[in-house]
N, C-alpha and C positions, 0 to 999 in steps of 0.2 A: 235288349236294345235293338231298335228298328233302324234300318238304313233308309233315310228319306229318299235317296236316289233310286233305290229299288222300287219303292212304292210309286214314285213318280213315273218311272219307265214302264212299270206294269200298267198303270192307269193310262198312260199315253198310248201304248201300243194296242191295248184292248181294254175298253172301259170296264172297270169293276175289280179286276184281280188285285189292284193295289190295296183295296179295302180289306180283302181277305188276308193279304200279307200283314197288314197292320193289326188285324184282329178286332177291329171296331167296325161298326156299321156293316156287318156281314149281310144283312137284308138288302141294304143299298147296293152292295157289291154284287149280290145275286141278281137283283133286278136290272142293274146296268149290264151285266154279262148277257142275260137273256135279251135285253133290248139291243145290245150290240150285234148279237147273232141275227136277229130279225132285220136290223138296219143294214147289215152286210148283204142279206138277201135282196132287200129293196135296192140297195146301191148297185149291185151287180145287174139287176134287171133294168134299172134306170139307165145304166151305161149303154145298153143295147137298144132300148125302146125310146129313150129321149136323151140322146147324147148331149144336147145343148144344156140340159139341166145338171149333168154330171158334175161340172166344175163347182156349181153352187152347193151341191150336196157334199162334195169332197171338202170344200172350205168350211162348211158348217160342222162336219165331223171333226176336222182338224182343230177348229176353235174349241169345240166341246172337249175333246181329249186333252187339249192344252190346259184348260181350266181344271179338269179332273186330275191331271198330273200335279198341278200346283196344290190342289186340295189334298191329294195323297201325301205329297211332300210335307206340307204343313201339319197334317195329322200325325205323321211319323215323328216330326220334331216335337210336337206337343206330348206324345207318348213318352219320348225320351226325357223330356223335361219333368215328367212326373205329374 
């Protein structure tokens, strides 16, 4: 039995681990985790080199992680439903 809230929080805080927790779409989870690491590097450099663009980047990542959290939550519920 998977806890949907754990999957949602994992995907919200750092894209990808919620899929590892659920045990499905591990390839997607791995790709998102690698992409999140690269995106964090870009985001940190953007903060110092182009501070005016940082709020846009932050908002985009926030929206993406919100949708990934919803997807992880729904996937865990589907797993529990059978």
